[in-house]
C-alpha positions as CSV (number, residue, x, y, z in Angstrom):
1,M,94.9,28.3,102.2
2,R,96.6,32.4,101.3
3,E,96.3,34.5,98.5
4,A,99.3,34.5,96.0
5,E,100.7,38.0,97.4
6,E,100.8,35.9,101.0
7,I,102.0,32.7,99.6
8,A,104.8,34.8,97.5
9,Q,105.9,35.8,101.4
10,G,106.7,32.2,102.2
11,S,105.7,28.6,102.9
12,P,105.9,25.8,104.9
13,V,108.6,23.9,102.9
14,G,106.7,21.2,100.4
15,A,103.6,22.5,100.8
16,C,100.9,22.3,97.9
17,R,100.4,26.0,97.1
18,L,96.6,26.1,96.4
19,G,95.0,29.7,97.4
20,R,91.6,29.8,99.3
21,G,90.1,31.6,96.4
22,F,90.4,28.7,93.6
23,L,90.7,25.8,96.5
24,E,87.3,23.7,95.5
25,L,88.7,23.8,91.6
26,R,91.8,22.7,91.9
27,I,91.2,20.2,95.1
28,E,90.6,17.0,93.7
29,E,93.0,17.4,90.9
30,A,96.0,17.8,93.2
31,V,94.8,15.6,96.1
32,P,92.4,13.1,94.5
33,D,92.3,10.4,97.4
34,L,89.6,11.2,99.8
35,D,91.4,9.3,102.0
36,R,94.7,11.4,102.7
37,P,94.8,13.4,105.6
38,L,95.1,17.4,105.2
39,V,97.0,19.6,106.9
40,L,95.3,23.3,106.0
41,M,97.3,26.9,107.0
42,C,96.1,30.3,106.4
43,G,97.1,33.5,107.8
44,G,96.3,33.1,111.3
45,G,94.1,29.7,111.2
46,T,90.4,31.4,110.7
47,R,90.6,31.1,107.0
48,S,91.9,27.0,107.4
49,L,88.8,26.7,109.7
50,F,86.5,27.7,107.0
51,A,88.7,25.7,104.4
52,A,87.9,22.7,106.5
53,E,84.4,22.8,106.5
54,D,83.7,23.3,102.4
55,L,86.0,20.2,101.9
56,E,84.6,18.5,104.5
57,R,81.1,18.6,102.2
58,M,83.2,17.7,99.4
59,G,84.1,14.3,101.1
60,Y,87.3,14.7,102.9
61,H,87.5,13.9,106.0
62,R,91.0,13.7,107.5
63,L,91.3,17.1,108.0
64,Y,93.4,19.1,110.1
65,S,93.5,23.4,110.9
66,V,96.6,24.6,111.8
67,V,96.3,27.3,115.1
68,G,98.1,30.3,114.4
69,G,98.8,29.7,110.8
70,F,101.5,30.5,109.1
71,A,102.5,33.5,111.6
72,R,103.0,31.3,114.2
73,W,104.8,28.8,112.4
74,K,106.8,31.5,111.1
75,A,107.4,32.6,114.9
76,E,108.5,28.9,116.0
77,G,111.2,28.8,113.7
78,L,109.8,25.8,111.5
79,P,110.9,25.2,108.2
80,F,109.5,27.5,105.2
81,D,110.7,28.7,101.7
82,V,110.1,31.7,99.5
83,P,108.9,30.3,96.2
84,P,110.4,31.9,93.1
85,R,108.3,35.0,92.2
86,I,106.9,36.4,88.6
87,D,107.5,39.4,88.3
88,P,104.5,41.4,86.7
89,N,105.5,41.9,83.0
90,Q,105.8,38.3,83.4
91,R,102.3,37.6,84.8
92,E,101.4,39.4,82.2
93,R,103.0,38.0,79.5
94,Y,102.0,34.3,80.6
95,S,98.8,35.0,81.9
96,R,96.6,32.7,80.5
97,H,99.6,30.1,81.4
98,L,99.1,31.2,85.0
99,A,95.2,30.4,84.8
100,I,95.5,27.0,83.7
101,P,96.3,25.1,86.9
102,E,98.1,21.9,85.3
103,V,100.8,24.7,84.4
104,G,100.4,27.9,86.6
105,E,103.0,30.0,88.2
106,A,105.3,26.6,89.3
107,G,105.1,25.6,86.3
108,Q,105.7,28.5,83.8
109,I,108.9,29.1,86.0
110,R,109.7,26.0,85.3
111,L,109.4,27.0,81.3
112,L,111.7,30.0,82.3
113,N,114.4,27.9,83.9
114,S,114.9,25.4,81.1
115,K,116.8,25.5,78.2
116,V,115.8,23.9,74.9
117,L,118.3,23.3,72.4
118,L,116.7,23.2,68.5
119,I,118.6,21.6,65.5
120,G,118.1,23.5,62.7
121,A,116.1,27.1,62.2
122,G,114.4,26.0,59.2
123,G,111.0,24.7,58.0
124,L,110.5,23.1,61.2
125,G,113.0,25.1,63.9
126,S,111.2,27.8,62.5
127,P,107.9,27.3,64.5
128,A,108.6,25.2,67.1
129,A,111.4,28.2,68.4
130,F,108.7,30.7,67.7
131,Y,105.8,29.3,69.9
132,L,108.6,27.7,72.6
133,A,109.9,31.5,72.7
134,A,106.5,32.8,73.0
135,A,105.4,30.2,75.7
136,G,108.5,31.7,77.7
137,V,111.2,29.0,77.6
138,G,114.1,30.5,79.3
139,T,116.9,29.5,77.1
140,L,116.9,28.5,73.5
141,G,120.1,27.2,71.9
142,L,119.7,27.2,67.6
143,V,121.9,25.2,66.1
144,D,122.3,26.0,61.7
145,H,125.2,26.4,59.7
146,D,123.3,27.5,56.5
147,V,122.3,30.8,55.6
148,V,118.9,32.6,54.4
149,D,118.2,31.8,50.7
150,R,115.3,33.4,49.5
151,S,113.2,29.4,48.8
152,N,113.3,29.1,52.4
153,L,111.0,31.9,53.1
154,Q,107.9,29.5,51.6
155,R,108.4,27.9,54.8
156,Q,110.8,29.2,57.3
157,I,108.3,31.4,59.2
158,L,112.0,33.1,61.3
159,H,113.2,35.0,57.9
160,T,112.9,37.6,56.1
161,D,113.7,38.8,52.4
162,A,115.6,41.3,53.6
163,R,117.6,38.7,55.5
164,V,118.3,36.9,51.9
165,G,122.2,35.9,52.0
166,S,122.5,36.1,55.9
167,S,123.3,33.8,58.9
168,K,120.5,31.5,60.1
169,V,120.8,31.2,63.2
170,A,121.1,35.1,63.4
171,S,117.9,35.9,61.1
172,A,116.2,33.4,63.8
173,R,117.7,35.5,67.0
174,H,116.5,38.7,65.9
175,T,113.0,37.3,65.3
176,L,112.8,35.6,68.5
177,E,114.3,38.5,70.7
178,A,111.7,40.5,68.7
179,L,109.2,38.5,70.0
180,N,110.0,37.7,73.4
181,P,113.4,39.8,74.9
182,S,113.4,38.0,78.0
183,V,114.3,34.7,76.7
184,E,118.2,34.1,76.0
185,V,118.9,32.8,72.5
186,R,122.1,31.3,71.8
187,T,123.1,30.9,68.2
188,I,125.9,28.1,67.3
189,E,126.5,28.6,63.6
190,A,128.0,25.3,63.2
191,R,127.7,22.1,61.8
192,L,127.2,19.5,64.5
193,A,130.0,16.5,64.2
194,S,131.0,13.7,66.0
195,E,133.6,16.3,67.8
196,N,131.3,18.9,68.5
197,V,128.3,17.1,68.8
198,E,128.1,16.5,73.1
199,E,129.7,19.8,73.8
200,I,127.0,21.8,72.2
201,L,124.2,18.8,73.2
202,G,125.5,19.2,77.2
203,G,123.6,21.3,79.7
204,Y,119.9,21.5,77.5
205,D,116.8,19.7,79.0
206,V,115.7,19.1,75.2
207,V,116.6,18.6,72.1
208,V,114.1,19.3,68.9
209,D,115.5,17.8,65.8
210,G,114.4,19.6,62.9
211,S,117.3,18.5,60.5
212,D,116.5,17.6,56.8
213,N,119.4,15.1,56.3
214,F,120.0,11.6,57.8
215,P,123.3,12.0,59.0
216,T,122.5,14.5,61.4
217,R,119.5,12.3,62.3
218,Y,121.6,9.9,63.2
219,L,124.3,12.1,65.5
220,V,121.5,13.7,67.1
221,N,120.3,10.7,68.5
222,D,123.2,9.0,69.0
223,A,124.4,12.0,71.6
224,C,120.6,12.3,72.7
225,V,120.9,8.3,74.3
226,K,124.7,8.4,75.6
227,L,123.7,12.1,77.5
228,G,120.1,10.6,78.6
229,L,118.5,13.6,76.1
230,P,115.0,13.9,75.3
231,C,114.8,14.4,71.7
232,A,111.1,15.5,70.0
233,H,111.8,14.3,66.6
234,G,109.4,15.7,63.6
235,A,109.9,15.2,59.7
236,V,108.6,16.7,56.0
237,Y,107.7,15.0,52.9
238,R,105.4,17.0,50.4
239,F,102.0,16.4,51.7
240,E,103.0,14.4,54.8
241,G,104.5,14.7,57.9
242,Q,105.6,12.7,61.2
243,A,106.4,13.3,64.9
244,T,107.9,11.6,67.9
245,V,109.9,11.8,71.0
246,F,113.0,9.6,71.4
247,W,114.3,8.8,74.7
248,P,114.8,5.8,75.7
249,G,115.7,6.8,79.2
250,Y,112.3,8.2,80.2
251,P,111.7,7.2,83.9
252,K,108.1,6.3,83.3
253,Q,108.4,4.4,80.1
254,R,111.4,2.9,77.8
255,G,110.9,3.9,74.3
256,P,112.8,3.5,70.8
257,C,115.7,5.5,69.9
258,Y,116.0,6.6,65.8
259,R,117.9,3.5,65.2
260,C,115.3,1.1,66.9
261,I,113.1,2.5,64.1
262,Y,115.7,3.4,61.5
263,P,118.5,0.8,61.5
264,E,119.8,2.0,58.6
265,P,119.0,4.7,56.2
266,P,117.2,4.1,53.2
267,P,118.6,4.8,49.5
268,A,118.9,8.1,48.6
269,E,116.7,7.5,45.8
270,L,113.8,7.2,48.3
271,A,114.6,9.5,50.6
272,P,114.9,12.7,48.7
273,S,115.5,16.2,50.3
274,C,112.4,18.7,50.0
275,A,114.9,20.4,47.9
276,E,114.4,17.6,45.3
277,A,110.7,16.2,46.1
278,G,109.5,19.8,47.4
279,V,106.8,20.3,50.3
280,L,104.0,22.4,51.0
281,G,104.7,25.3,53.0
282,V,102.5,25.7,55.6
283,L,103.0,21.5,56.8
284,P,106.5,22.2,58.5
285,G,104.3,24.6,60.8
286,V,102.0,21.7,61.9
287,I,105.2,19.5,62.3
288,G,106.9,22.0,64.4
289,L,103.9,22.6,66.3
290,I,103.5,19.3,68.1
291,Q,107.3,18.9,68.2
292,A,106.6,22.4,70.3
293,V,104.0,20.6,72.0
294,E,105.5,17.9,73.0
295,T,108.8,20.1,73.8
296,I,106.7,22.1,76.7
297,K,105.0,18.3,77.7
298,L,108.4,17.3,79.0
299,L,109.3,20.6,80.4
300,L,106.2,20.3,82.7
301,D,106.4,16.5,83.1
302,L,102.3,17.0,81.5
303,G,100.1,14.3,79.9
304,E,101.6,11.1,77.7
305,P,104.6,11.9,75.3
306,L,104.5,10.7,72.1
307,I,107.3,7.7,73.3
308,G,106.9,4.9,71.5
309,R,104.3,6.6,69.2
310,L,104.8,8.0,66.1
311,L,102.1,10.5,65.2
312,C,101.8,10.9,61.3
313,Y,99.7,14.0,59.6
314,D,98.4,13.5,55.7
315,A,98.0,17.2,54.7
316,L,95.9,16.0,51.6
317,R,93.1,14.0,53.6
318,G,93.3,15.7,56.6
319,R,94.2,12.9,58.5
320,F,96.1,11.8,62.4
321,T,97.1,8.2,61.9
322,E,99.1,7.0,64.9
323,L,101.6,3.9,64.7
324,E,102.8,1.9,68.0
325,L,107.3,2.3,68.0
326,A,109.0,-0.9,69.8
327,R,112.0,-0.6,71.3
328,N,114.9,-3.1,70.0
329,P,116.2,-4.5,73.0
330,Q,119.0,-5.6,71.1
331,C,119.8,-2.0,69.9
332,A,123.8,-1.1,70.2
333,Y,123.0,1.9,71.7
334,C,120.1,1.9,73.8
335,G,119.7,-1.7,74.2
336,E,119.5,-3.8,77.7
337,H,122.9,-4.6,78.0
338,A,124.5,-1.8,75.4
339,I,127.6,-0.2,75.8
340,F,128.0,3.3,73.8
341,P,130.1,2.0,70.8
342,G,131.0,5.6,70.1
343,Y,130.4,7.8,67.3
344,I,130.7,6.7,63.5
345,D,131.2,8.6,59.8
346,Y,127.9,9.8,59.8
347,E,128.3,10.9,56.3
348,Q,130.1,7.3,54.9
349,F,127.4,5.6,57.3
350,C,124.3,7.3,55.1
351,S,126.2,7.0,51.7
352,R,126.2,3.0,52.4
353,A,122.5,2.9,51.8
354,G,122.6,4.0,47.7
């Protein structure tokens, strides 16, 4: 029942650090069961008694106040820990996150300690990286082997006209570090391949797939399945976009992988690239931000991620449609008894569809 500056000095291990000032606002979400025993502790044992009276009026009835409070707890050598702290600059920067009970200081610290890998620093990767950096995701990896082209600037907002011809990952790093200097931006200027994919993806918490070609999508899927990583997937085409999360290993529900939905790529004439078909410049912003939202939900274990659901956006109609995605129990990569079959020649695999 102590305030933030007191809690920062230590609390019993495993304690729910609600703070006295927001107790009545947050207790029902933290402890929805009115019959659950609650042990209340303040600095010396007085505030916890008053807090118990307030909680009793709210319907809680198995209430205990620790005599002597945390001062006695600490003096008797009982276990406590000091929570990680956010420095004053971070407290100011992330103040709107800290005000949300579902995020708060603990959630922000989780974001600061998280690592996200973005496949592509283009149309989808740009808005996703921008907002993940702004949100305080501590480490962002960017994989792209391309250079900035003037035709990119209609939608790839990480880059500027002055950087045309320069490395995309270098350009992206310059932008993201200017936005949030505390974020570590790792640049991988390479083409993903079977030989390097596990080395590049290893150590990250979430992969954001903003690739624009089928060989990379299948390769990223296969590596994520093998490594047990969630993949926030997005794709755009002219006025339409879609987003989902592929994570067959999700502990709360088993969803499909990319191969469950697309066992084989479509023929090239049915899936033209953005260069061939065009894309509305603002559309990747919508889908990329959905990928960023899903990534933060995964990192903080919040809400219901888009696992087993495909969110489709029709910009011309201004309409979202949700489709249910079923996992294929016979999938060679994520099926019930699947043994990882290894990486393949993805270029040849995708070219066969023609």
